[in-house]
N, CA, C and O atoms as a CHARMM CRD file, in Angstrom:
* protein
*
  232
    1    1 MET  N    176.57900  29.24300 -98.66400 PROA 1      0.00000
    2    1 MET  CA   178.29800  29.72000 -98.47700 PROA 1      0.00000
    3    1 MET  C    178.39700  30.85000 -99.37800 PROA 1      0.00000
    4    1 MET  O    177.74100  30.50200-100.36000 PROA 1      0.00000
    5    2 ILE  N    178.80400  31.88100 -99.56300 PROA 2      0.00000
    6    2 ILE  CA   179.67600  32.84600-100.12900 PROA 2      0.00000
    7    2 ILE  C    180.81600  33.19900 -99.65000 PROA 2      0.00000
    8    2 ILE  O    180.98900  33.64900 -98.51800 PROA 2      0.00000
    9    3 VAL  N    181.87800  32.96700-100.70200 PROA 3      0.00000
   10    3 VAL  CA   182.94400  32.74400-101.07500 PROA 3      0.00000
   11    3 VAL  C    183.65700  34.24800-101.57500 PROA 3      0.00000
   12    3 VAL  O    184.00600  34.04900-102.73900 PROA 3      0.00000
   13    4 LYS  N    184.02200  35.68000-101.17800 PROA 4      0.00000
   14    4 LYS  CA   184.73800  35.93600-101.92000 PROA 4      0.00000
   15    4 LYS  C    186.52600  36.31300-101.74600 PROA 4      0.00000
   16    4 LYS  O    187.31600  36.12600-100.82000 PROA 4      0.00000
   17    5 LEU  N    186.60600  36.65100-102.50900 PROA 5      0.00000
   18    5 LEU  CA   188.20200  37.16000-102.72200 PROA 5      0.00000
   19    5 LEU  C    188.38400  38.32100-101.81300 PROA 5      0.00000
   20    5 LEU  O    187.58700  39.23100-102.04400 PROA 5      0.00000
   21    6 GLY  N    189.49900  38.60700-100.51300 PROA 6      0.00000
   22    6 GLY  CA   188.81400  39.78100 -99.75100 PROA 6      0.00000
   23    6 GLY  C    190.06900  40.98300-100.26600 PROA 6      0.00000
   24    6 GLY  O    189.90600  42.20100-100.34300 PROA 6      0.00000
   25    7 ASP  N    192.04500  39.75200-100.75000 PROA 7      0.00000
   26    7 ASP  CA   192.69200  41.26100-101.31200 PROA 7      0.00000
   27    7 ASP  C    193.95500  39.64900-101.68400 PROA 7      0.00000
   28    7 ASP  O    193.81900  38.43300-101.54900 PROA 7      0.00000
   29    8 THR  N    194.62000  40.17700-101.97300 PROA 8      0.00000
   30    8 THR  CA   195.59100  39.06300-102.80500 PROA 8      0.00000
   31    8 THR  C    196.96100  39.35900-102.24100 PROA 8      0.00000
   32    8 THR  O    197.90800  38.60900-102.47400 PROA 8      0.00000
   33    9 ASN  N    197.10000  40.69600-101.33200 PROA 9      0.00000
   34    9 ASN  CA   198.28000  40.52600-100.93500 PROA 9      0.00000
   35    9 ASN  C    197.84300  40.56700 -99.43700 PROA 9      0.00000
   36    9 ASN  O    196.70300  41.03000 -99.38900 PROA 9      0.00000
   37   10 PRO  N    198.14800  40.36900 -98.64300 PROA 10     0.00000
   38   10 PRO  CA   198.30800  38.76300 -98.59900 PROA 10     0.00000
   39   10 PRO  C    197.15100  38.54300 -98.86100 PROA 10     0.00000
   40   10 PRO  O    196.28900  39.25100 -98.34300 PROA 10     0.00000
   41   11 LEU  N    196.80400  37.50700 -99.73000 PROA 11     0.00000
   42   11 LEU  CA   195.57000  36.50500-100.36300 PROA 11     0.00000
   43   11 LEU  C    194.80500  36.35000 -98.42200 PROA 11     0.00000
   44   11 LEU  O    195.28600  35.88900 -97.38700 PROA 11     0.00000
   45   12 THR  N    193.86100  36.80900 -98.65600 PROA 12     0.00000
   46   12 THR  CA   192.22100  36.83600 -98.19700 PROA 12     0.00000
   47   12 THR  C    191.15800  36.23300 -98.92100 PROA 12     0.00000
   48   12 THR  O    191.19500  36.03100-100.13500 PROA 12     0.00000
   49   13 TYR  N    190.02300  35.88900 -98.02300 PROA 13     0.00000
   50   13 TYR  CA   189.11100  35.89200 -98.51900 PROA 13     0.00000
   51   13 TYR  C    188.20600  35.98600 -97.76300 PROA 13     0.00000
   52   13 TYR  O    188.57100  35.70200 -96.62200 PROA 13     0.00000
   53   14 LYS  N    186.76800  36.35700 -97.86100 PROA 14     0.00000
   54   14 LYS  CA   185.42800  36.83300 -96.93800 PROA 14     0.00000
   55   14 LYS  C    184.60800  35.95600 -97.11600 PROA 14     0.00000
   56   14 LYS  O    183.99800  35.92800 -98.18600 PROA 14     0.00000
   57   15 VAL  N    184.34800  34.92800 -96.04500 PROA 15     0.00000
   58   15 VAL  CA   183.14100  34.07200 -96.46200 PROA 15     0.00000
   59   15 VAL  C    181.95700  34.67500 -95.57200 PROA 15     0.00000
   60   15 VAL  O    182.20000  35.49400 -94.68600 PROA 15     0.00000
   61   16 LYS  N    181.02100  34.35100 -95.77700 PROA 16     0.00000
   62   16 LYS  CA   179.85100  34.45300 -95.47200 PROA 16     0.00000
   63   16 LYS  C    178.91300  32.99700 -95.37200 PROA 16     0.00000
   64   16 LYS  O    179.03300  32.26200 -96.35200 PROA 16     0.00000
   65   17 LEU  N    178.08100  32.56500 -94.37700 PROA 17     0.00000
   66   17 LEU  CA   177.21500  31.97800 -94.26900 PROA 17     0.00000
   67   17 LEU  C    175.90100  32.68700 -94.21000 PROA 17     0.00000
   68   17 LEU  O    175.76200  33.80800 -93.72200 PROA 17     0.00000
   69   18 VAL  N    174.96100  31.98000 -94.72700 PROA 18     0.00000
   70   18 VAL  CA   173.61600  32.54700 -94.95300 PROA 18     0.00000
   71   18 VAL  C    172.13500  31.58000 -94.82000 PROA 18     0.00000
   72   18 VAL  O    171.78300  30.83400 -95.73400 PROA 18     0.00000
   73   19 SER  N    171.67300  31.67400 -94.05500 PROA 19     0.00000
   74   19 SER  CA   170.28600  30.62900 -93.83200 PROA 19     0.00000
   75   19 SER  C    169.13000  31.28700 -94.94300 PROA 19     0.00000
   76   19 SER  O    168.72600  32.43500 -95.13000 PROA 19     0.00000
   77   20 GLU  N    168.89700  30.30300 -95.41200 PROA 20     0.00000
   78   20 GLU  CA   167.18000  30.95700 -96.05400 PROA 20     0.00000
   79   20 GLU  C    166.14600  29.71500 -95.74600 PROA 20     0.00000
   80   20 GLU  O    166.31900  28.55200 -96.11000 PROA 20     0.00000
   81   21 GLU  N    165.32000  30.09300 -95.18800 PROA 21     0.00000
   82   21 GLU  CA   164.10600  29.20800 -94.84600 PROA 21     0.00000
   83   21 GLU  C    162.50400  29.38500 -96.13800 PROA 21     0.00000
   84   21 GLU  O    162.08100  30.49100 -96.47400 PROA 21     0.00000
   85   22 SER  N    161.94500  28.16600 -96.59500 PROA 22     0.00000
   86   22 SER  CA   160.78500  28.73200 -97.00800 PROA 22     0.00000
   87   22 SER  C    159.26100  27.79300 -96.48300 PROA 22     0.00000
   88   22 SER  O    159.33200  26.56400 -96.50600 PROA 22     0.00000
   89   23 ARG  N    158.55500  28.15600 -96.24100 PROA 23     0.00000
   90   23 ARG  CA   157.50600  27.69900 -95.03000 PROA 23     0.00000
   91   23 ARG  C    156.69800  26.63600 -96.21500 PROA 23     0.00000
   92   23 ARG  O    155.79600  25.82100 -96.02400 PROA 23     0.00000
   93   24 ALA  N    157.14600  26.87000 -97.00400 PROA 24     0.00000
   94   24 ALA  CA   155.99800  25.80700 -98.13600 PROA 24     0.00000
   95   24 ALA  C    156.85700  24.79300 -97.93000 PROA 24     0.00000
   96   24 ALA  O    158.05800  25.00100 -97.75800 PROA 24     0.00000
   97   25 GLN  N    156.11600  23.13100 -97.92800 PROA 25     0.00000
   98   25 GLN  CA   156.74100  22.25000 -97.95400 PROA 25     0.00000
   99   25 GLN  C    156.94900  21.94500 -99.55200 PROA 25     0.00000
  100   25 GLN  O    156.18100  22.41200-100.39300 PROA 25     0.00000
  101   26 GLY  N    157.97800  21.18000 -99.85600 PROA 26     0.00000
  102   26 GLY  CA   158.44500  20.43100-101.10200 PROA 26     0.00000
  103   26 GLY  C    159.06800  21.46800-102.20800 PROA 26     0.00000
  104   26 GLY  O    159.08700  21.20200-103.40900 PROA 26     0.00000
  105   27 THR  N    159.59200  22.72500-101.62700 PROA 27     0.00000
  106   27 THR  CA   159.56300  24.01600-102.04000 PROA 27     0.00000
  107   27 THR  C    160.98400  23.70900-103.12600 PROA 27     0.00000
  108   27 THR  O    161.83700  22.89400-102.77500 PROA 27     0.00000
  109   28 SER  N    161.08800  24.39400-104.32900 PROA 28     0.00000
  110   28 SER  CA   162.54100  23.63400-104.80900 PROA 28     0.00000
  111   28 SER  C    163.46400  24.66200-104.43100 PROA 28     0.00000
  112   28 SER  O    163.22200  25.76800-103.94700 PROA 28     0.00000
  113   29 VAL  N    164.75500  24.03600-104.77600 PROA 29     0.00000
  114   29 VAL  CA   166.03100  24.93500-104.49900 PROA 29     0.00000
  115   29 VAL  C    165.80500  25.61800-105.71100 PROA 29     0.00000
  116   29 VAL  O    166.75700  26.39200-105.80900 PROA 29     0.00000
  117   30 LYS  N    165.21700  25.72900-106.49000 PROA 30     0.00000
  118   30 LYS  CA   165.06400  26.60400-108.19600 PROA 30     0.00000
  119   30 LYS  C    164.01000  27.77700-107.49100 PROA 30     0.00000
  120   30 LYS  O    163.79300  28.69300-108.28500 PROA 30     0.00000
  121   31 SER  N    163.32100  27.93500-106.18100 PROA 31     0.00000
  122   31 SER  CA   162.87300  28.93400-106.14700 PROA 31     0.00000
  123   31 SER  C    163.25300  29.87700-105.28900 PROA 31     0.00000
  124   31 SER  O    162.79600  29.87300-104.14600 PROA 31     0.00000
  125   32 ASP  N    164.11600  30.79900-105.69200 PROA 32     0.00000
  126   32 ASP  CA   165.03600  31.60600-105.01500 PROA 32     0.00000
  127   32 ASP  C    163.79700  32.91200-104.32000 PROA 32     0.00000
  128   32 ASP  O    164.12900  33.52100-103.30300 PROA 32     0.00000
  129   33 GLU  N    162.69800  33.15200-104.85900 PROA 33     0.00000
  130   33 GLU  CA   161.78300  33.56500-104.56700 PROA 33     0.00000
  131   33 GLU  C    160.97800  33.30800-103.48500 PROA 33     0.00000
  132   33 GLU  O    160.74600  34.33500-102.84700 PROA 33     0.00000
  133   34 LEU  N    160.51800  32.41900-103.08900 PROA 34     0.00000
  134   34 LEU  CA   160.08100  31.48200-102.02200 PROA 34     0.00000
  135   34 LEU  C    160.83700  31.44800-100.85700 PROA 34     0.00000
  136   34 LEU  O    160.32000  30.88200 -99.89400 PROA 34     0.00000
  137   35 TYR  N    162.12400  32.00300-100.70700 PROA 35     0.00000
  138   35 TYR  CA   162.58900  31.73700 -99.31800 PROA 35     0.00000
  139   35 TYR  C    162.77600  33.09400 -98.91800 PROA 35     0.00000
  140   35 TYR  O    162.39300  34.10900 -99.49800 PROA 35     0.00000
  141   36 ARG  N    163.63000  32.94500 -97.49400 PROA 36     0.00000
  142   36 ARG  CA   163.60500  34.44700 -97.14700 PROA 36     0.00000
  143   36 ARG  C    164.35000  34.00600 -96.18100 PROA 36     0.00000
  144   36 ARG  O    164.44400  32.82200 -95.85700 PROA 36     0.00000
  145   37 GLU  N    165.04200  35.14100 -95.56000 PROA 37     0.00000
  146   37 GLU  CA   166.18800  34.57500 -94.42200 PROA 37     0.00000
  147   37 GLU  C    165.71100  34.25300 -93.38000 PROA 37     0.00000
  148   37 GLU  O    164.59300  34.53800 -92.94900 PROA 37     0.00000
  149   38 TRP  N    166.73600  33.47400 -92.77600 PROA 38     0.00000
  150   38 TRP  CA   166.80900  33.12300 -91.51700 PROA 38     0.00000
  151   38 TRP  C    167.62800  32.83500 -90.45500 PROA 38     0.00000
  152   38 TRP  O    168.11600  31.72100 -90.26400 PROA 38     0.00000
  153   39 ASP  N    167.82900  33.96500 -89.63200 PROA 39     0.00000
  154   39 ASP  CA   168.79000  34.38500 -88.47000 PROA 39     0.00000
  155   39 ASP  C    169.39900  33.06100 -87.78300 PROA 39     0.00000
  156   39 ASP  O    170.26500  33.17700 -86.91600 PROA 39     0.00000
  157   40 ARG  N    169.04500  32.11700 -88.09000 PROA 40     0.00000
  158   40 ARG  CA   170.14700  30.77100 -87.50600 PROA 40     0.00000
  159   40 ARG  C    170.45700  30.63500 -88.57200 PROA 40     0.00000
  160   40 ARG  O    170.24900  31.07700 -89.70200 PROA 40     0.00000
  161   41 VAL  N    171.54200  29.25700 -87.55100 PROA 41     0.00000
  162   41 VAL  CA   172.12400  28.08100 -88.54000 PROA 41     0.00000
  163   41 VAL  C    172.10700  26.69400 -88.07900 PROA 41     0.00000
  164   41 VAL  O    172.54200  26.24400 -87.01900 PROA 41     0.00000
  165   42 LEU  N    171.57100  26.12900 -88.98800 PROA 42     0.00000
  166   42 LEU  CA   171.12800  24.46300 -88.38300 PROA 42     0.00000
  167   42 LEU  C    172.97000  24.28800 -88.00500 PROA 42     0.00000
  168   42 LEU  O    174.01700  24.71200 -88.49300 PROA 42     0.00000
  169   43 ARG  N    172.48200  23.23600 -86.62900 PROA 43     0.00000
  170   43 ARG  CA   173.83900  23.28600 -85.68800 PROA 43     0.00000
  171   43 ARG  C    174.85900  22.13800 -87.11400 PROA 43     0.00000
  172   43 ARG  O    176.04500  21.84600 -86.95800 PROA 43     0.00000
  173   44 LYS  N    174.41100  21.89800 -87.78000 PROA 44     0.00000
  174   44 LYS  CA   175.76100  20.60800 -88.56800 PROA 44     0.00000
  175   44 LYS  C    176.45600  21.63700 -89.42100 PROA 44     0.00000
  176   44 LYS  O    177.23900  21.21800 -90.27300 PROA 44     0.00000
  177   45 TYR  N    176.27800  22.84000 -89.30500 PROA 45     0.00000
  178   45 TYR  CA   177.27300  23.84300 -90.20400 PROA 45     0.00000
  179   45 TYR  C    177.68300  24.74100 -88.94300 PROA 45     0.00000
  180   45 TYR  O    178.62400  25.45100 -89.29700 PROA 45     0.00000
  181   46 GLY  N    177.27600  25.02900 -87.36200 PROA 46     0.00000
  182   46 GLY  CA   178.12700  25.67500 -86.36800 PROA 46     0.00000
  183   46 GLY  C    179.45200  25.33600 -86.27800 PROA 46     0.00000
  184   46 GLY  O    179.83300  26.04300 -85.34500 PROA 46     0.00000
  185   47 ASN  N    180.39300  24.70300 -86.65700 PROA 47     0.00000
  186   47 ASN  CA   181.33300  24.81600 -86.63200 PROA 47     0.00000
  187   47 ASN  C    182.04500  24.36900 -88.17700 PROA 47     0.00000
  188   47 ASN  O    182.97000  23.57400 -88.34200 PROA 47     0.00000
  189   48 VAL  N    181.38400  25.05700 -89.10800 PROA 48     0.00000
  190   48 VAL  CA   182.05300  25.73900 -90.14700 PROA 48     0.00000
  191   48 VAL  C    183.05500  26.30100 -90.64300 PROA 48     0.00000
  192   48 VAL  O    183.83600  26.01600 -91.55100 PROA 48     0.00000
  193   49 PHE  N    182.88100  27.57300 -89.57100 PROA 49     0.00000
  194   49 PHE  CA   184.17900  28.74400 -89.92700 PROA 49     0.00000
  195   49 PHE  C    185.66700  28.24800 -89.29100 PROA 49     0.00000
  196   49 PHE  O    186.79200  28.46000 -89.74300 PROA 49     0.00000
  197   50 ASP  N    185.20700  27.41700 -87.92300 PROA 50     0.00000
  198   50 ASP  CA   186.60300  26.57700 -87.47100 PROA 50     0.00000
  199   50 ASP  C    186.92700  25.31000 -88.28500 PROA 50     0.00000
  200   50 ASP  O    188.09200  24.91400 -88.33400 PROA 50     0.00000
  201   51 GLU  N    186.10300  24.76900 -88.81700 PROA 51     0.00000
  202   51 GLU  CA   186.63600  23.52500 -89.37200 PROA 51     0.00000
  203   51 GLU  C    187.40700  24.60700 -91.00500 PROA 51     0.00000
  204   51 GLU  O    188.54600  24.29600 -91.35300 PROA 51     0.00000
  205   52 LEU  N    186.93100  25.34900 -91.52200 PROA 52     0.00000
  206   52 LEU  CA   188.01900  26.58400 -92.20400 PROA 52     0.00000
  207   52 LEU  C    189.01300  26.75600 -92.11600 PROA 52     0.00000
  208   52 LEU  O    189.86600  26.27200 -92.86000 PROA 52     0.00000
  209   53 GLN  N    189.28500  27.74800 -90.86900 PROA 53     0.00000
  210   53 GLN  CA   190.12400  28.20300 -90.76800 PROA 53     0.00000
  211   53 GLN  C    191.28500  26.91300 -90.18800 PROA 53     0.00000
  212   53 GLN  O    192.49900  26.99600 -90.37300 PROA 53     0.00000
  213   54 SER  N    190.70900  25.92900 -89.57800 PROA 54     0.00000
  214   54 SER  CA   191.61100  24.53600 -89.85400 PROA 54     0.00000
  215   54 SER  C    192.75200  24.22500 -90.73800 PROA 54     0.00000
  216   54 SER  O    193.95700  24.20000 -90.48700 PROA 54     0.00000
  217   55 ARG  N    191.93400  23.93200 -92.11200 PROA 55     0.00000
  218   55 ARG  CA   192.22300  23.39100 -93.34000 PROA 55     0.00000
  219   55 ARG  C    193.37900  24.59200 -93.99300 PROA 55     0.00000
  220   55 ARG  O    194.37700  24.46200 -94.70200 PROA 55     0.00000
  221   56 LEU  N    192.61700  25.94100 -93.29900 PROA 56     0.00000
  222   56 LEU  CA   193.21000  26.99500 -94.88600 PROA 56     0.00000
  223   56 LEU  C    194.52000  27.21200 -94.40800 PROA 56     0.00000
  224   56 LEU  O    195.53900  27.26200 -95.09700 PROA 56     0.00000
  225   57 SER  N    194.39300  27.38700 -92.68300 PROA 57     0.00000
  226   57 SER  CA   195.62100  27.80700 -92.16800 PROA 57     0.00000
  227   57 SER  C    197.23800  27.06000 -92.33200 PROA 57     0.00000
  228   57 SER  O    198.29100  27.66400 -92.13000 PROA 57     0.00000
  229   58 LYS  N    197.09900  25.43500 -92.79700 PROA 58     0.00000
  230   58 LYS  CA   198.13100  24.73100 -92.83700 PROA 58     0.00000
  231   58 LYS  C    198.86900  25.07900 -94.06700 PROA 58     0.00000
  232   58 LYS  O    199.93000  24.51300 -94.33100 PROA 58     0.00000
């Protein structure tokens, strides 16, 4: 998840969820060069934007 400041007045943020995969078993999370973008989002992250909006709008 990448979070960037969008603007300061009004305060807004930009959130981007990036999925990557490595086909090699046991790939270290530090081996960035072995990962490639994957156009899917795991189901457990499917509601992350709804959750962020809910928590941040309070």
